C-alpha positions in Angstrom: -36.6 121.5 -7.6 -38.3 120.8 -4.3 -36.1 120.0 -1.3 -37.1 117.1 0.8 -35.6 116.0 4.2 -35.7 112.4 3.1 -33.5 110.5 0.6 -34.9 108.7 -2.3 -34.2 105.4 -0.6 -36.1 106.4 2.5 -39.1 107.4 0.5 -39.4 103.9 -0.9 -41.6 101.3 1.0 -39.7 99.8 3.9 -40.0 96.5 5.6 -41.8 96.6 8.9 -39.5 96.3 12.0 -41.0 94.2 14.8 -39.8 94.3 18.4 -37.5 91.4 19.1 -39.0 89.3 21.9 -37.0 88.5 24.9 -35.6 85.0 24.8 -37.0 83.0 27.8 -34.6 80.7 29.6 -35.3 77.3 31.2 -34.3 77.1 34.8 -32.8 74.1 36.5 -33.1 74.6 40.2 -31.6 72.4 42.9 -32.9 72.4 46.5 -30.6 70.6 49.0 -31.6 69.4 52.4 -30.9 72.0 55.1 -28.0 71.0 57.4 -27.8 74.0 59.7 -28.8 73.4 63.3 -32.5 73.7 64.0 -33.3 74.8 60.4 -36.6 73.2 59.4 -37.7 75.4 56.5 -37.6 74.9 52.7 -37.5 77.5 50.0 -40.3 76.1 47.7 -43.6 74.5 48.5 -45.0 71.7 46.3 -47.5 74.3 44.8 -44.6 76.6 43.9 -42.7 73.7 42.3 -45.8 72.8 40.3 -46.0 76.4 39.0 -42.4 76.3 38.0 -42.6 72.9 36.3 -45.8 74.1 34.4 -43.7 76.9 33.0 -41.2 74.4 31.6 -38.5 74.5 34.4 -36.8 71.6 36.2 -36.6 71.3 40.0 -34.3 68.8 41.6 -34.9 68.2 45.4 -32.8 66.2 47.8 -34.8 63.5 49.5 -36.6 64.5 52.7 -35.6 68.2 52.2 -39.1 69.3 53.1 -40.0 66.7 55.7 -39.5 69.1 58.7 -41.9 71.6 57.0 -44.5 68.8 56.6 -43.9 68.2 52.9 -43.1 64.7 51.8 -41.1 63.5 48.8 -44.3 62.3 47.3 -45.8 65.8 47.6 -42.9 67.2 45.5 -42.8 64.2 43.1 -46.6 64.7 42.4 -45.9 68.4 41.8 -43.3 67.5 39.1 -40.0 67.7 41.0 -37.3 65.2 40.6 -36.2 63.6 43.8 -32.6 62.3 44.5 -30.6 61.0 47.4 -27.4 62.3 45.8 -26.5 65.6 47.5 -23.7 66.3 45.0 -26.2 66.0 42.1 -28.3 68.7 43.7 -25.3 71.0 44.1 -24.4 70.5 40.4 -27.6 72.4 39.4 -27.1 75.9 37.8 -29.3 77.5 40.4 -29.2 76.5 44.1 -32.0 77.5 46.5 -31.3 77.4 50.2 -32.8 78.9 53.3 -29.6 79.1 55.3 -26.3 80.2 53.6 -24.3 77.3 52.2 -21.5 76.0 54.4 -17.9 76.0 53.2 -18.2 72.2 52.6 -21.3 72.8 50.5 -19.7 75.6 48.5 -16.9 73.1 47.6 -19.6 70.9 46.0 -21.0 73.8 43.9 -19.9 74.1 40.3 -18.2 77.4 39.2 -20.5 80.1 37.8 -23.5 78.8 39.7 -26.3 81.1 41.1 -27.0 80.8 44.8 -30.2 82.3 46.3 -30.4 82.1 50.1 -30.3 84.1 53.2 -27.0 85.8 54.0 -27.2 86.4 57.8 -24.1 88.7 57.6 -23.6 88.7 61.4 -22.9 84.9 61.4 -20.6 85.0 58.3 -16.8 84.9 58.3 -14.4 86.2 55.8 -13.6 82.7 54.5 -17.2 82.3 53.3 -16.9 85.3 50.9 -13.4 84.1 49.8 -14.9 80.7 48.9 -17.7 82.4 46.8 -15.1 84.4 45.0 -12.9 81.4 44.3 -15.8 79.6 42.6 -16.9 82.8 40.7 -20.4 82.4 42.0 -23.3 84.8 41.7 -25.1 85.1 45.1 -28.4 86.8 46.0 -29.6 87.3 49.6 -33.3 87.1 50.5 -32.9 89.9 53.1 -31.5 92.4 50.6 -34.1 91.9 47.8 -36.4 95.0 47.7 -40.0 95.3 46.7 -41.5 98.1 44.5 -42.1 100.2 47.7 -38.4 99.8 48.7 -39.3 97.5 51.6 -37.6 94.1 52.1 -40.4 91.5 51.6 -38.5 88.5 53.1 -37.4 90.3 56.2 -40.9 91.8 56.7 -42.7 88.5 56.2 -40.5 86.6 58.6 -40.7 89.5 61.1 -44.5 89.2 60.9 -44.2 85.5 61.9 -41.7 86.3 64.7 -43.9 89.1 66.1 -47.1 87.0 66.2 -45.2 84.0 67.5 -43.6 85.9 70.4 -47.1 86.6 72.0 -48.3 83.0 71.4 -45.1 81.7 73.0 -45.5 84.0 76.0 -49.1 82.9 76.5 -47.9 79.3 76.6 -45.1 80.1 79.1 -47.5 81.8 81.4 -49.3 78.6 82.3 -48.6 76.8 85.6 -47.1 73.8 83.8 -44.4 76.0 82.3 -43.5 77.7 85.5 -45.6 80.9 84.9 -48.1 82.6 87.1 -51.0 80.7 85.7 -52.4 83.7 83.9 -54.6 83.4 80.8 -53.5 85.7 78.0 -56.8 87.3 77.5 -59.4 89.8 78.7 -61.8 87.8 80.9 -64.7 89.6 82.4 -63.9 90.8 85.9 -60.2 89.9 85.6 -57.4 92.5 85.1 -56.1 92.1 81.5 -52.5 90.8 81.0 -50.0 93.6 80.8 -47.5 93.5 78.0 -44.4 95.7 77.4 -42.9 95.7 73.9 -39.5 97.2 73.1 -39.3 98.4 69.6 -41.8 99.7 67.0 -40.9 97.9 63.8 -42.6 95.1 62.0 -41.9 92.5 64.8 -43.4 94.8 67.4 -46.4 95.7 65.2 -47.4 92.1 64.8 -46.8 91.4 68.5 -49.0 94.3 69.4 -51.8 93.2 67.0 -51.7 89.7 68.5 -51.6 90.9 72.1 -54.5 93.3 71.5 -56.4 90.6 69.7 -56.1 88.4 72.8 -57.3 91.3 75.0 -54.1 92.3 76.6 -53.1 95.8 77.7 -50.0 96.9 75.7 -47.2 99.5 76.2 -44.7 100.1 73.4 -41.3 101.7 73.9 -39.0 103.0 71.1 -36.6 105.9 70.7 -38.0 106.8 67.3 -41.1 109.0 67.4 -41.6 108.4 63.7 -41.8 104.6 64.2 -44.2 105.0 67.2 -46.4 107.3 65.1 -46.4 104.9 62.2 -47.3 102.1 64.5 -50.3 104.0 65.9 -51.4 104.8 62.4 -51.1 101.2 61.2 -53.0 99.9 64.2 -55.8 102.5 63.8 -56.3 102.5 67.5 -54.7 104.4 70.4 -52.2 102.5 72.6 -49.6 103.6 75.2 -46.4 104.6 73.4 -43.3 106.2 74.9 -39.6 106.9 74.1 -37.2 104.8 76.2 -37.0 106.7 79.5 -35.5 104.8 82.4 -38.0 105.7 85.0 -41.1 105.1 82.9 -39.7 101.8 81.5 -38.8 100.5 84.9 -42.2 101.2 86.3 -43.9 99.5 83.3 -41.6 96.4 83.6 -42.3 96.1 87.3 -46.0 95.8 86.6 -46.0 93.8 83.4 -46.6 90.0 83.0 -44.8 89.8 79.6 -41.9 91.7 78.1 -41.0 91.3 74.4 -37.7 92.5 73.0 -38.1 93.5 69.3 -35.4 96.1 68.8 -32.7 96.2 66.2 -29.4 98.0 65.9 -26.9 98.6 63.1 -24.5 96.1 64.6 -25.4 94.7 68.0 -28.9 95.3 69.5 -28.6 97.9 72.2 -29.2 96.6 75.8 -32.3 98.5 76.9 -33.3 96.5 80.0 -30.6 96.1 82.6 -30.2 93.2 85.0 -31.5 95.4 87.9 -34.7 96.1 86.0 -35.2 92.3 85.5 -34.6 91.7 89.2 -37.5 94.1 89.9 -40.0 92.3 87.6 -42.7 90.0 88.9 -41.7 86.5 89.8 -43.1 84.2 87.1 -43.2 87.0 84.5 -42.1 86.1 81.0 -39.4 87.7 78.7 -39.3 86.8 75.0 -36.2 88.3 73.4 -36.8 88.2 69.7 -33.7 90.4 69.2 -31.4 87.6 70.6 -30.1 86.8 67.1 -28.3 90.2 67.2 -27.4 90.1 70.8 -30.6 90.7 72.6 -32.0 93.9 74.3 -32.2 92.4 77.8 -29.0 92.2 79.8 -30.0 88.8 81.2 -30.6 87.2 77.8 -28.6 84.1 76.8 -29.1 82.2 73.6 -31.3 79.0 74.0 -32.4 76.3 71.5 -35.8 75.0 70.3 -35.2 71.8 72.4 -34.4 73.8 75.6 -35.9 77.1 74.9 -36.3 78.6 78.4 -34.4 79.3 81.6 -35.3 81.2 84.8 -33.2 84.1 86.1 -34.2 86.3 89.0 -37.5 84.4 89.0 -38.3 85.5 85.5 -38.8 83.0 82.6 -36.6 83.9 79.7 -37.2 82.6 76.1 -34.2 83.5 73.9 -34.3 81.3 70.8 -32.9 82.8 67.6 -34.7 82.0 64.4 -38.3 81.9 65.9 -39.9 81.5 62.4 -38.3 78.0 62.1 -40.5 76.9 65.0 -43.4 77.4 62.5 -41.6 75.8 59.6 -44.6 75.3 57.3 -45.9 78.9 57.6 -42.4 80.2 57.2 -41.8 78.0 54.1 -45.0 79.2 52.5 -44.0 82.8 53.2 -40.5 82.4 51.7 -41.9 80.4 48.7 -44.5 83.1 48.0 -41.7 85.7 47.8 -39.1 83.8 45.8 -41.3 82.0 43.2 -42.3 85.2 41.3 -38.7 86.3 41.1 -37.7 82.9 39.7 -40.4 83.2 37.0 -39.2 86.7 36.3 -35.6 85.6 35.9 -36.7 83.0 33.4 -39.0 85.4 31.5 -36.2 88.0 31.3 -33.8 85.4 29.8 -31.5 84.9 32.8 -30.2 86.5 35.9 -28.1 89.1 34.0 -31.1 90.7 32.2 -33.4 90.3 35.2 -31.1 92.3 37.5 -30.7 94.9 34.7 -34.5 95.3 34.6 -35.3 95.1 38.3 -33.5 97.4 40.7 -35.0 95.6 43.7 -33.6 92.2 42.6 -30.3 93.8 41.8 -30.1 95.0 45.4 -30.2 91.4 46.5 -27.0 90.6 44.6 -23.9 90.6 46.8 -21.6 88.5 44.6 -21.6 88.7 40.8 -19.5 86.1 38.9 -17.1 86.1 41.8 -17.0 89.9 42.3 -18.2 91.2 45.7 -20.8 93.9 45.0 -22.0 94.8 48.4 -20.3 97.8 50.1 -21.4 96.8 53.6 -19.9 93.4 53.4 -16.7 94.8 51.8 -16.2 97.3 54.6 -17.2 94.8 57.4 -14.8 92.1 56.3 -12.1 94.3 54.7 -12.7 92.9 51.2 -12.4 94.6 47.8 -15.8 95.4 46.4 -17.2 97.0 43.2 -20.5 98.8 42.6 -22.8 96.5 40.7 -24.2 99.4 38.8 -20.8 99.8 37.1 -20.8 96.1 36.2 -24.5 95.6 35.2 -26.2 98.5 33.4 
């Protein structure tokens, strides 16, 4: 008798087993009007809303939420969004989209088990904020923690591109006589010495500041303590520029000669002060400082936080521009940028059948989660604010 590895039952014709399709979910997204000071951006553009509605999702927007980004209620209504004057109704939605983190008063309006997608801005948060999220058992994702396939942070990178480009455009405006500058044109005019620019830092902000300054014909010098970053900057620009580590004597000499100095450095906690008050005193009268790093303390000792309404002050004869959140000045461009990043993730969450399955399948999106059903999952936040935290990989796997 022949021996077979299969049983008689297994040798009989079997029914075909098909892959079970993922169950798609319908999203109901609420976008409240931003209430934070000077915040003019909105998370979704009308085109993004149109795309979401076309996929069968609902979007509820508070009236005039996009007005400061040049998007009217009619634009959103035509795109398929529902418009309401009732703030509470917006905060009742299962998914809340905000640019700025919700305030404690807004968290009170949010229903338990809601999903919040917004910026976190950890340096401006207090312990009470995280305790409020825990109390409501909310799931919260931070734009700045979401990673792309190449392990970069798309939201941070995109807004840094805007800030870097804007820093040079702002400086060129401040150099005019009407703004108290030396009346220099930010460009390479035949027979005229080009504008000299010093940039502190070699990250994304610095790269886009360098690109813009070079495009206008300026002479640029970049300082950073990381040779790796300086080398990467040179490679990305595909042209040689002056680069140096931060050496006191060389930096002081460059600052004394420059027309514009841009601070684009970052630190783990506070941005290190690279330019002392004495160095600023020795700069040209009418020179311009744009401290993009001011939101984390600033890298010029003379930097003080200013506002979009009163953006500048003069100290030691040097014009200082120290406004945090520079991208908000260009609210429409910034809104388009944020919308382009967040919309594909929303569609992915829906296609995957909800946030739980989406973060299971996408490690980059999972990295953006800092609260999961009221459980703090971010180690940095836990250590910073002395809060109990759990590894999300032990909760979602």
